[in-house]
BANU-367269 format. One record per residue (C-alpha): residue number from 0; residue in one letter; x, y, z; chain. Coordinates in steps of 0.5 Angstrom, whole numbers, m for minus. Each point is the difference from the previous one (the first is absolute). Layout:
// residues N
<atom n="NUM" res="A" px="X" py="Y" pz="Z" chain="A"/>
...
END
This chain:
// residues 232
<atom n="0" res="M" px="m319" py="124" pz="m434" chain="A"/>
<atom n="1" res="K" px="1" py="6" pz="m5" chain="A"/>
<atom n="2" res="K" px="5" py="5" pz="3" chain="A"/>
<atom n="3" res="I" px="m4" py="5" pz="4" chain="A"/>
<atom n="4" res="A" px="3" py="6" pz="4" chain="A"/>
<atom n="5" res="I" px="m4" py="3" pz="6" chain="A"/>
<atom n="6" res="A" px="2" py="7" pz="3" chain="A"/>
<atom n="7" res="I" px="m2" py="1" pz="7" chain="A"/>
<atom n="8" res="D" px="1" py="7" pz="3" chain="A"/>
<atom n="9" res="G" px="m1" py="4" pz="6" chain="A"/>
<atom n="10" res="P" px="2" py="3" pz="6" chain="A"/>
<atom n="11" res="G" px="4" py="m4" pz="6" chain="A"/>
<atom n="12" res="G" px="m4" py="m4" pz="4" chain="A"/>
<atom n="13" res="A" px="m6" py="m1" pz="m5" chain="A"/>
<atom n="14" res="G" px="2" py="m8" pz="0" chain="A"/>
<atom n="15" res="K" px="3" py="1" pz="m7" chain="A"/>
<atom n="16" res="S" px="6" py="m5" pz="2" chain="A"/>
<atom n="17" res="T" px="m4" py="m5" pz="4" chain="A"/>
<atom n="18" res="I" px="m6" py="m1" pz="m5" chain="A"/>
<atom n="19" res="S" px="5" py="0" pz="m6" chain="A"/>
<atom n="20" res="K" px="4" py="m6" pz="3" chain="A"/>
<atom n="21" res="A" px="m7" py="m4" pz="1" chain="A"/>
<atom n="22" res="V" px="m3" py="2" pz="m7" chain="A"/>
<atom n="23" res="A" px="7" py="m2" pz="m3" chain="A"/>
<atom n="24" res="K" px="0" py="m7" pz="4" chain="A"/>
<atom n="25" res="R" px="m7" py="m1" pz="m3" chain="A"/>
<atom n="26" res="L" px="1" py="2" pz="m7" chain="A"/>
<atom n="27" res="G" px="7" py="m4" pz="0" chain="A"/>
<atom n="28" res="I" px="4" py="7" pz="m2" chain="A"/>
<atom n="29" res="I" px="6" py="4" pz="2" chain="A"/>
<atom n="30" res="Y" px="m1" py="5" pz="6" chain="A"/>
<atom n="31" res="V" px="4" py="6" pz="m1" chain="A"/>
<atom n="32" res="D" px="1" py="5" pz="6" chain="A"/>
<atom n="33" res="T" px="3" py="6" pz="m3" chain="A"/>
<atom n="34" res="G" px="m1" py="3" pz="6" chain="A"/>
<atom n="35" res="A" px="6" py="m4" pz="3" chain="A"/>
<atom n="36" res="L" px="4" py="2" pz="m6" chain="A"/>
<atom n="37" res="Y" px="0" py="7" pz="3" chain="A"/>
<atom n="38" res="R" px="0" py="m2" pz="7" chain="A"/>
<atom n="39" res="T" px="7" py="m3" pz="m2" chain="A"/>
<atom n="40" res="V" px="3" py="6" pz="m3" chain="A"/>
<atom n="41" res="G" px="m3" py="4" pz="5" chain="A"/>
<atom n="42" res="Y" px="4" py="m5" pz="5" chain="A"/>
<atom n="43" res="Y" px="6" py="1" pz="m3" chain="A"/>
<atom n="44" res="A" px="0" py="8" pz="0" chain="A"/>
<atom n="45" res="R" px="m1" py="m1" pz="7" chain="A"/>
<atom n="46" res="E" px="5" py="m4" pz="2" chain="A"/>
<atom n="47" res="N" px="5" py="4" pz="m4" chain="A"/>
<atom n="48" res="G" px="m1" py="6" pz="4" chain="A"/>
<atom n="49" res="L" px="m6" py="4" pz="m4" chain="A"/>
<atom n="50" res="S" px="m6" py="3" pz="4" chain="A"/>
<atom n="51" res="V" px="m7" py="0" pz="m3" chain="A"/>
<atom n="52" res="E" px="1" py="7" pz="m3" chain="A"/>
<atom n="53" res="D" px="6" py="m2" pz="m3" chain="A"/>
<atom n="54" res="A" px="m3" py="m6" pz="m3" chain="A"/>
<atom n="55" res="K" px="m5" py="4" pz="m4" chain="A"/>
<atom n="56" res="V" px="6" py="4" pz="m4" chain="A"/>
<atom n="57" res="S" px="3" py="m3" pz="m6" chain="A"/>
<atom n="58" res="D" px="7" py="2" pz="1" chain="A"/>
<atom n="59" res="K" px="0" py="m4" pz="7" chain="A"/>
<atom n="60" res="M" px="m3" py="m6" pz="m4" chain="A"/>
<atom n="61" res="S" px="3" py="0" pz="m6" chain="A"/>
<atom n="62" res="P" px="7" py="m2" pz="2" chain="A"/>
<atom n="63" res="L" px="m3" py="m6" pz="4" chain="A"/>
<atom n="64" res="L" px="m4" py="m3" pz="m5" chain="A"/>
<atom n="65" res="P" px="7" py="m3" pz="m4" chain="A"/>
<atom n="66" res="N" px="1" py="m4" pz="6" chain="A"/>
<atom n="67" res="I" px="m7" py="m3" pz="2" chain="A"/>
<atom n="68" res="S" px="m1" py="m7" pz="m3" chain="A"/>
<atom n="69" res="I" px="m7" py="m2" pz="1" chain="A"/>
<atom n="70" res="E" px="m2" py="m7" pz="m2" chain="A"/>
<atom n="71" res="I" px="m8" py="m3" pz="1" chain="A"/>
<atom n="72" res="E" px="0" py="m7" pz="2" chain="A"/>
<atom n="73" res="Y" px="m6" py="m5" pz="1" chain="A"/>
<atom n="74" res="V" px="0" py="m5" pz="5" chain="A"/>
<atom n="75" res="E" px="m6" py="m5" pz="1" chain="A"/>
<atom n="76" res="G" px="m4" py="6" pz="m3" chain="A"/>
<atom n="77" res="T" px="3" py="6" pz="4" chain="A"/>
<atom n="78" res="Q" px="4" py="6" pz="m2" chain="A"/>
<atom n="79" res="H" px="6" py="1" pz="3" chain="A"/>
<atom n="80" res="V" px="4" py="6" pz="m2" chain="A"/>
<atom n="81" res="I" px="8" py="m1" pz="0" chain="A"/>
<atom n="82" res="L" px="4" py="7" pz="1" chain="A"/>
<atom n="83" res="N" px="7" py="m2" pz="m2" chain="A"/>
<atom n="84" res="G" px="0" py="m7" pz="1" chain="A"/>
<atom n="85" res="E" px="m4" py="1" pz="7" chain="A"/>
<atom n="86" res="D" px="m7" py="m2" pz="1" chain="A"/>
<atom n="87" res="L" px="m3" py="5" pz="4" chain="A"/>
<atom n="88" res="G" px="m6" py="m3" pz="3" chain="A"/>
<atom n="89" res="D" px="m4" py="4" pz="5" chain="A"/>
<atom n="90" res="K" px="6" py="6" pz="0" chain="A"/>
<atom n="91" res="I" px="m4" py="4" pz="m5" chain="A"/>
<atom n="92" res="R" px="m6" py="m1" pz="4" chain="A"/>
<atom n="93" res="E" px="3" py="5" pz="6" chain="A"/>
<atom n="94" res="P" px="m5" py="6" pz="1" chain="A"/>
<atom n="95" res="D" px="5" py="5" pz="m2" chain="A"/>
<atom n="96" res="I" px="1" py="m3" pz="m7" chain="A"/>
<atom n="97" res="S" px="m7" py="1" pz="m2" chain="A"/>
<atom n="98" res="M" px="2" py="8" pz="0" chain="A"/>
<atom n="99" res="Y" px="7" py="m2" pz="m4" chain="A"/>
<atom n="100" res="A" px="m4" py="m4" pz="m5" chain="A"/>
<atom n="101" res="S" px="m5" py="6" pz="m1" chain="A"/>
<atom n="102" res="A" px="6" py="5" pz="m1" chain="A"/>
<atom n="103" res="V" px="4" py="m4" pz="m5" chain="A"/>
<atom n="104" res="S" px="m6" py="m2" pz="m4" chain="A"/>
<atom n="105" res="S" px="m1" py="8" pz="m1" chain="A"/>
<atom n="106" res="V" px="7" py="0" pz="m4" chain="A"/>
<atom n="107" res="P" px="m1" py="m1" pz="m7" chain="A"/>
<atom n="108" res="C" px="8" py="m4" pz="m1" chain="A"/>
<atom n="109" res="V" px="m3" py="m5" pz="6" chain="A"/>
<atom n="110" res="R" px="m6" py="m1" pz="m4" chain="A"/>
<atom n="111" res="A" px="3" py="m1" pz="m7" chain="A"/>
<atom n="112" res="F" px="5" py="m5" pz="4" chain="A"/>
<atom n="113" res="L" px="m5" py="m4" pz="2" chain="A"/>
<atom n="114" res="L" px="m5" py="1" pz="m6" chain="A"/>
<atom n="115" res="A" px="3" py="m5" pz="m5" chain="A"/>
<atom n="116" res="A" px="1" py="m6" pz="6" chain="A"/>
<atom n="117" res="Q" px="m8" py="1" pz="1" chain="A"/>
<atom n="118" res="K" px="m2" py="0" pz="m8" chain="A"/>
<atom n="119" res="D" px="5" py="m6" pz="m1" chain="A"/>
<atom n="120" res="L" px="m4" py="m4" pz="5" chain="A"/>
<atom n="121" res="A" px="m7" py="1" pz="m3" chain="A"/>
<atom n="122" res="A" px="3" py="m1" pz="m7" chain="A"/>
<atom n="123" res="K" px="2" py="m7" pz="1" chain="A"/>
<atom n="124" res="N" px="m5" py="m2" pz="5" chain="A"/>
<atom n="125" res="S" px="m7" py="1" pz="3" chain="A"/>
<atom n="126" res="V" px="0" py="4" pz="5" chain="A"/>
<atom n="127" res="I" px="m4" py="4" pz="6" chain="A"/>
<atom n="128" res="M" px="4" py="6" pz="2" chain="A"/>
<atom n="129" res="D" px="m2" py="5" pz="5" chain="A"/>
<atom n="130" res="G" px="3" py="7" pz="2" chain="A"/>
<atom n="131" res="R" px="m2" py="7" pz="m2" chain="A"/>
<atom n="132" res="D" px="1" py="1" pz="m7" chain="A"/>
<atom n="133" res="I" px="m1" py="m7" pz="m3" chain="A"/>
<atom n="134" res="G" px="m6" py="2" pz="m4" chain="A"/>
<atom n="135" res="T" px="2" py="6" pz="m2" chain="A"/>
<atom n="136" res="V" px="8" py="0" pz="m2" chain="A"/>
<atom n="137" res="I" px="2" py="m7" pz="1" chain="A"/>
<atom n="138" res="L" px="m5" py="m5" pz="m3" chain="A"/>
<atom n="139" res="P" px="m5" py="6" pz="m3" chain="A"/>
<atom n="140" res="E" px="m2" py="m6" pz="m5" chain="A"/>
<atom n="141" res="A" px="m2" py="m5" pz="5" chain="A"/>
<atom n="142" res="E" px="m7" py="m4" pz="m1" chain="A"/>
<atom n="143" res="V" px="m2" py="2" pz="7" chain="A"/>
<atom n="144" res="K" px="1" py="6" pz="4" chain="A"/>
<atom n="145" res="V" px="m2" py="1" pz="8" chain="A"/>
<atom n="146" res="F" px="1" py="6" pz="4" chain="A"/>
<atom n="147" res="M" px="m1" py="m3" pz="7" chain="A"/>
<atom n="148" res="T" px="m1" py="5" pz="6" chain="A"/>
<atom n="149" res="A" px="m3" py="0" pz="7" chain="A"/>
<atom n="150" res="T" px="m1" py="5" pz="5" chain="A"/>
<atom n="151" res="N" px="6" py="3" pz="4" chain="A"/>
<atom n="152" res="E" px="m2" py="m3" pz="6" chain="A"/>
<atom n="153" res="A" px="m2" py="m7" pz="m3" chain="A"/>
<atom n="154" res="R" px="7" py="0" pz="m3" chain="A"/>
<atom n="155" res="A" px="4" py="2" pz="6" chain="A"/>
<atom n="156" res="E" px="m4" py="m6" pz="4" chain="A"/>
<atom n="157" res="R" px="3" py="m5" pz="m5" chain="A"/>
<atom n="158" res="R" px="7" py="3" pz="0" chain="A"/>
<atom n="159" res="Y" px="0" py="1" pz="7" chain="A"/>
<atom n="160" res="K" px="m2" py="m8" pz="1" chain="A"/>
<atom n="161" res="E" px="5" py="m2" pz="m6" chain="A"/>
<atom n="162" res="L" px="6" py="3" pz="4" chain="A"/>
<atom n="163" res="M" px="m2" py="m3" pz="7" chain="A"/>
<atom n="164" res="A" px="m1" py="m7" pz="m3" chain="A"/>
<atom n="165" res="K" px="7" py="1" pz="m2" chain="A"/>
<atom n="166" res="G" px="3" py="2" pz="6" chain="A"/>
<atom n="167" res="V" px="1" py="7" pz="m2" chain="A"/>
<atom n="168" res="K" px="m2" py="5" pz="6" chain="A"/>
<atom n="169" res="A" px="m5" py="5" pz="m3" chain="A"/>
<atom n="170" res="N" px="m5" py="6" pz="2" chain="A"/>
<atom n="171" res="F" px="m6" py="0" pz="m4" chain="A"/>
<atom n="172" res="E" px="0" py="8" pz="0" chain="A"/>
<atom n="173" res="D" px="7" py="0" pz="m3" chain="A"/>
<atom n="174" res="V" px="m2" py="m5" pz="m5" chain="A"/>
<atom n="175" res="L" px="m6" py="4" pz="m2" chain="A"/>
<atom n="176" res="R" px="4" py="7" pz="0" chain="A"/>
<atom n="177" res="E" px="5" py="m4" pz="m4" chain="A"/>
<atom n="178" res="L" px="m5" py="m3" pz="m5" chain="A"/>
<atom n="179" res="I" px="m3" py="7" pz="m1" chain="A"/>
<atom n="180" res="E" px="7" py="3" pz="m1" chain="A"/>
<atom n="181" res="R" px="2" py="m5" pz="m5" chain="A"/>
<atom n="182" res="D" px="m7" py="1" pz="m4" chain="A"/>
<atom n="183" res="T" px="2" py="7" pz="m1" chain="A"/>
<atom n="184" res="A" px="7" py="m1" pz="m2" chain="A"/>
<atom n="185" res="D" px="m2" py="m5" pz="m5" chain="A"/>
<atom n="186" res="S" px="m7" py="3" pz="m3" chain="A"/>
<atom n="187" res="T" px="4" py="7" pz="m1" chain="A"/>
<atom n="188" res="R" px="6" py="m2" pz="m3" chain="A"/>
<atom n="189" res="A" px="3" py="2" pz="m6" chain="A"/>
<atom n="190" res="A" px="2" py="m7" pz="m3" chain="A"/>
<atom n="191" res="A" px="m6" py="m5" pz="m1" chain="A"/>
<atom n="192" res="P" px="m5" py="3" pz="6" chain="A"/>
<atom n="193" res="L" px="m5" py="m5" pz="3" chain="A"/>
<atom n="194" res="K" px="m6" py="0" pz="m3" chain="A"/>
<atom n="195" res="P" px="m5" py="m5" pz="m3" chain="A"/>
<atom n="196" res="A" px="1" py="m1" pz="m8" chain="A"/>
<atom n="197" res="H" px="m6" py="2" pz="m4" chain="A"/>
<atom n="198" res="D" px="m2" py="m7" pz="m2" chain="A"/>
<atom n="199" res="A" px="1" py="m3" pz="7" chain="A"/>
<atom n="200" res="I" px="m5" py="m2" pz="5" chain="A"/>
<atom n="201" res="I" px="m1" py="3" pz="7" chain="A"/>
<atom n="202" res="F" px="m1" py="m5" pz="5" chain="A"/>
<atom n="203" res="D" px="0" py="3" pz="7" chain="A"/>
<atom n="204" res="N" px="0" py="m6" pz="5" chain="A"/>
<atom n="205" res="S" px="m1" py="3" pz="6" chain="A"/>
<atom n="206" res="E" px="m6" py="m4" pz="2" chain="A"/>
<atom n="207" res="Y" px="3" py="m6" pz="m3" chain="A"/>
<atom n="208" res="D" px="4" py="m6" pz="3" chain="A"/>
<atom n="209" res="F" px="6" py="m4" pz="m3" chain="A"/>
<atom n="210" res="D" px="m3" py="m5" pz="m4" chain="A"/>
<atom n="211" res="G" px="m6" py="5" pz="m2" chain="A"/>
<atom n="212" res="S" px="6" py="4" pz="m3" chain="A"/>
<atom n="213" res="V" px="3" py="m6" pz="m3" chain="A"/>
<atom n="214" res="E" px="m7" py="m2" pz="m4" chain="A"/>
<atom n="215" res="Y" px="m2" py="7" pz="m2" chain="A"/>
<atom n="216" res="I" px="7" py="0" pz="m4" chain="A"/>
<atom n="217" res="I" px="0" py="m6" pz="m3" chain="A"/>
<atom n="218" res="K" px="m8" py="1" pz="m2" chain="A"/>
<atom n="219" res="I" px="3" py="6" pz="m4" chain="A"/>
<atom n="220" res="V" px="6" py="m4" pz="m3" chain="A"/>
<atom n="221" res="Y" px="m5" py="m5" pz="m2" chain="A"/>
<atom n="222" res="E" px="m5" py="5" pz="m3" chain="A"/>
<atom n="223" res="K" px="6" py="4" pz="m4" chain="A"/>
<atom n="224" res="T" px="4" py="m6" pz="m2" chain="A"/>
<atom n="225" res="G" px="m4" py="m6" pz="0" chain="A"/>
<atom n="226" res="V" px="5" py="m3" pz="5" chain="A"/>
<atom n="227" res="K" px="m2" py="m4" pz="5" chain="A"/>
<atom n="228" res="A" px="3" py="m1" pz="7" chain="A"/>
<atom n="229" res="S" px="1" py="m7" pz="3" chain="A"/>
<atom n="230" res="E" px="m4" py="m2" pz="7" chain="A"/>
<atom n="231" res="E" px="3" py="0" pz="7" chain="A"/>
END
């Protein structure tokens, strides 16, 4: 199969990660969860005593970066992020880490720190990456660009169910509020704000189920690249 790059952008709770993983499996390519990288840096900032507001400040974050070593490993097709030798697992999925991830992603030195690793993966492999600036900054040359979104309520409901399934205590109203707050932070930041690439396909999947969303993306990939997915 020829090497391809697929960029999936959009706000939290739109289903980017779970859908991208399924698409990657069907296409036989690597899935790169870029949000996990920012969550990892945010986790490190929190563990080193920074507040969310501190994590937005270059002068607070830049001294931490030389002490951060991030590796990506794939175990049976699943991405694992290794921070200084430790597989963080679901630690980076704790609710407050979302706000830390949003905070550090607004810092130019953090974005530069992670940019090279993301580009290198795409240069060497066929990839599907999801995040908030993949089609605009990380992979502007991607053959397929999709901006995936849904209503605030639909996104919050998905995130709430995801947290509950993992045994994480959550309140729907808090999840909804945090999603809206992060949307605002991500779309108004100076560095690589959340927005569709000029040539991205806008996909509102509020009324789509999981399988329908996967098939929608696979159809776009075939139309854009001629690459076919395997049957389930």
